[in-house]
TORSEDO-247039 format. One record per residue (C-alpha): x negated, y, z negated. Coordinates in steps of 0.5 Angstrom, whole numbers, padded with zeros to 4 digits, always signed. Layout:
BEGIN
XYZ
...
***
This chain:
BEGIN
-0043+0182-0012
-0040+0183-0005
-0043+0183+0002
-0042+0189+0006
-0041+0189+0014
-0040+0193+0019
-0033+0197+0020
-0031+0193+0026
-0031+0187+0022
-0027+0185+0016
-0029+0179+0012
-0025+0173+0012
-0028+0170+0006
-0034+0169+0001
-0037+0162-0002
-0041+0163-0008
-0045+0156-0009
-0047+0158-0016
-0052+0153-0021
-0052+0155-0028
-0059+0152-0029
-0061+0159-0026
-0055+0163-0029
-0054+0161-0036
-0058+0164-0042
-0060+0157-0047
-0053+0155-0049
-0050+0161-0047
-0046+0160-0040
-0047+0165-0035
-0040+0168-0036
-0040+0169-0043
-0047+0173-0042
-0047+0179-0046
-0052+0185-0046
-0055+0187-0052
-0051+0194-0052
-0045+0190-0051
-0041+0197-0050
-0036+0197-0044
-0038+0195-0038
-0045+0192-0040
-0042+0185-0040
-0041+0185-0032
-0048+0189-0031
-0051+0183-0034
-0048+0178-0030
-0049+0182-0024
-0057+0183-0026
-0057+0176-0027
-0054+0175-0020
-0059+0180-0016
-0065+0175-0018
-0061+0169-0015
-0062+0166-0009
-0058+0159-0007
-0062+0159-0001
-0068+0156-0005
-0065+0150-0006
-0058+0149-0002
-0057+0149+0006
-0050+0151+0008
-0048+0151+0015
-0042+0150+0019
-0041+0144+0023
-0041+0144+0031
-0033+0144+0031
-0033+0150+0026
-0038+0154+0029
-0034+0153+0036
-0028+0155+0032
-0031+0161+0029
-0034+0163+0035
-0028+0163+0039
-0025+0167+0034
-0030+0173+0035
-0032+0171+0027
-0039+0172+0024
-0042+0167+0020
-0047+0170+0015
-0051+0166+0009
-0052+0170+0003
-0057+0169-0003
-0050+0167-0007
-0048+0162-0001
-0044+0165+0006
-0039+0170+0009
-0035+0170+0015
-0032+0176+0018
-0027+0177+0023
-0026+0183+0028
-0021+0187+0026
-0014+0186+0027
-0015+0178+0030
-0010+0173+0028
-0013+0167+0025
-0008+0161+0027
-0005+0159+0020
-0007+0151+0021
-0014+0153+0022
-0019+0148+0019
-0026+0149+0017
-0032+0145+0015
-0039+0147+0012
-0044+0142+0010
-0048+0143+0004
-0055+0139+0004
-0061+0140-0001
-0067+0143+0001
-0070+0143-0006
-0072+0135-0009
-0072+0138-0016
-0065+0140-0016
-0063+0133-0017
-0067+0133-0024
-0063+0139-0027
-0056+0138-0023
-0051+0134-0028
-0048+0128-0024
-0054+0127-0019
-0055+0120-0023
-0050+0117-0017
-0053+0115-0012
-0051+0118-0005
-0052+0112-0001
-0050+0111+0007
-0046+0104+0009
-0045+0101+0016
-0040+0097+0017
-0039+0094+0024
-0033+0092+0027
-0033+0087+0032
-0026+0088+0035
-0027+0095+0036
-0034+0094+0038
-0035+0100+0033
-0040+0102+0027
-0037+0106+0022
-0041+0110+0017
-0040+0112+0011
-0043+0116+0005
-0042+0114-0003
-0041+0120-0008
-0040+0126-0003
-0037+0132-0007
-0031+0135-0002
-0030+0142-0005
-0023+0144-0002
-0018+0150-0002
-0012+0146-0002
-0013+0143-0008
-0018+0148-0012
-0017+0151-0019
-0016+0158-0021
-0019+0160-0028
-0019+0167-0032
-0026+0166-0036
-0029+0173-0035
-0028+0180-0035
-0027+0180-0027
-0021+0177-0027
-0018+0170-0024
-0024+0166-0021
-0022+0161-0015
-0026+0154-0016
-0026+0149-0009
-0026+0144-0015
-0020+0141-0017
-0018+0140-0024
-0021+0137-0029
-0017+0130-0032
-0018+0126-0038
-0021+0121-0034
-0029+0119-0036
-0033+0115-0032
-0040+0115-0034
-0045+0119-0036
-0045+0127-0034
-0038+0126-0032
-0033+0131-0035
-0026+0130-0038
-0020+0133-0042
-0018+0131-0048
-0011+0133-0051
-0012+0138-0055
-0015+0142-0048
-0023+0141-0051
-0027+0140-0044
-0032+0134-0046
-0038+0132-0042
-0041+0125-0043
-0049+0125-0044
-0049+0117-0045
-0045+0111-0042
-0041+0110-0049
-0035+0114-0050
-0038+0116-0057
-0043+0121-0053
-0039+0126-0051
-0041+0133-0052
-0036+0139-0053
-0037+0145-0048
-0031+0149-0051
-0024+0150-0048
-0023+0148-0041
-0020+0155-0040
-0026+0159-0042
-0031+0154-0038
-0032+0154-0030
-0029+0149-0026
-0036+0145-0025
-0037+0140-0019
-0034+0133-0022
-0034+0126-0021
-0026+0127-0018
-0029+0132-0013
-0031+0125-0009
-0025+0123-0005
-0022+0116-0005
-0024+0112+0002
-0018+0109+0005
-0020+0103+0010
-0018+0104+0016
-0012+0100+0018
-0015+0096+0023
-0020+0093+0018
-0019+0086+0015
-0020+0085+0009
-0027+0082+0008
-0029+0089+0012
-0025+0093+0007
-0028+0090+0001
-0035+0093+0004
-0032+0101+0004
-0035+0104-0001
-0030+0107-0006
-0030+0114-0007
-0034+0119-0001
-0034+0121+0006
-0034+0118+0012
-0040+0120+0017
-0039+0123+0024
-0044+0126+0029
-0042+0133+0026
-0043+0130+0018
-0050+0130+0017
-0054+0124+0014
-0057+0128+0009
-0050+0131+0007
-0049+0133-0001
-0042+0136-0001
-0037+0138+0004
-0034+0144+0004
-0027+0144+0007
-0022+0150+0008
-0015+0151+0011
-0013+0158+0014
-0006+0158+0011
-0003+0155+0005
+0003+0156+0001
-0002+0158-0005
-0002+0165-0003
-0009+0166-0007
-0013+0161-0004
-0011+0162+0004
-0016+0165+0008
-0010+0169+0011
-0004+0173+0010
+0003+0172+0012
+0001+0175+0019
-0005+0170+0020
-0010+0176+0019
-0015+0177+0014
-0013+0180+0007
-0015+0186+0005
-0018+0183-0001
-0021+0177+0001
-0022+0171-0003
-0029+0169-0006
-0029+0161-0007
-0033+0159-0013
-0038+0152-0013
-0041+0152-0020
-0046+0147-0021
-0047+0144-0028
-0054+0144-0031
-0056+0138-0034
-0056+0137-0042
-0062+0132-0045
-0064+0130-0052
-0071+0133-0053
-0076+0129-0055
-0082+0133-0058
-0089+0129-0057
-0095+0131-0061
-0100+0133-0056
-0106+0131-0060
-0104+0124-0062
-0099+0123-0057
-0094+0121-0063
-0087+0122-0064
-0086+0129-0067
-0079+0131-0067
-0072+0131-0063
-0067+0135-0063
-0060+0132-0067
-0056+0134-0060
-0057+0134-0053
-0058+0141-0051
-0058+0145-0044
-0063+0145-0039
-0064+0153-0036
-0069+0157-0033
-0067+0163-0038
-0067+0162-0045
-0069+0157-0050
-0063+0152-0053
-0067+0149-0057
-0071+0150-0064
-0078+0149-0061
-0081+0150-0053
-0076+0148-0048
-0077+0143-0042
-0081+0147-0036
-0077+0147-0029
-0078+0140-0026
-0079+0137-0032
-0078+0130-0031
-0073+0127-0034
-0073+0119-0038
-0066+0115-0038
-0066+0111-0044
-0062+0105-0046
-0054+0107-0045
-0056+0112-0039
-0058+0117-0045
-0062+0123-0041
-0068+0124-0045
-0073+0130-0044
-0080+0129-0047
-0085+0134-0047
-0091+0136-0051
-0092+0141-0057
***
C-alpha cells in the first residue's frame, strides 16, 4: 500500500512502522498470510486487507526533529503521517543535497504497547552526568533503538519482492530474554527466558522480517573530555539526548540522502527523488508467553501450553482461549514471561 500525492510533488520516501501483534494471525506471520482461496494474487490481497485496518497512530507518534523539519521546509518538502507511518514528498525536479541527514523521533502513545511488544523489558532510563570542567550536563537515555538506512537489511520474504528494513542484520549474540539471534544453520531464534535453552525457533532468518532487536541499540562512546570516573557512568547502549530529542523518545529514525547502497538511498545519482521511491519497514515483534489456564470457579491451576505462544489480536495460536489485548504478563524466575487467564 502506497500513499498518493498531487502531481506537483513526488514521493521521496515512506516509513512503515508495522507491529506484528496487530498484523499476524495466531502463529502465522503477516508476510505469510494466505487467503482461503489461495489463488494467484490472493495472498497479497489478504495482507492489504490487514494493512487497511491498521493504524500505527493508535500507539506510535512519529515526528521530524526541529532540525529536520527546518531542512524539509527549506527544500519545499511535505511531511505527512499515514496509517502505516509517514511519508515525505518533494516538489518535482528539486535536488536534495546528497549529504542531507534527517531524524525522526518515535514516541509511544499507548502504554499497553509495552505489554505486548518484544524487548520492552529493558528499562529506557535517563542518565544525567555533570562535567565540572565544562560546566555542562550530558544527558543520555538507555536502550533507545536507532533505525537507519545506513545499515539496514534487505529481505525477500513475500510475493511483493524485496523489503527494505531499517534494522541491522541479526547476529549470533543473545543477551537476555526476548533477544534475537541466528544459529550457524541460519535459524532465527528468540530467547523466552534468560537461559540459553529457553530459545524458541522462529524459522530461517531469510524467511522472517528483520524485527527491531537488541543490536539496534547503539553503543555509546563517552566524550573524550570525560575523566574515567565520569565515563563509567555513561550507559553502555542508547543515545545522547538533546533539545531535538524528547525525553520520552522510544526510538530514533536516521536517514541519509545518498549512500553507496543504491536501494537504501533516498535520492538518485543526480540528487533527485527516485521514480520508484524507497519504502522502509520498521517491524516490531509481538511477545510470546507461556499460557497458563486457571479454573475461574476454583482459582486452581488447570493446564499450560507446552511452548511459548505469540500474542496476537487476530487468531489464536493456543489450544484454548487466548489472552485479551492488554493482558497482564507475569515475570517468573529466569525472566520467563507468563500469561495467566481464566477458563
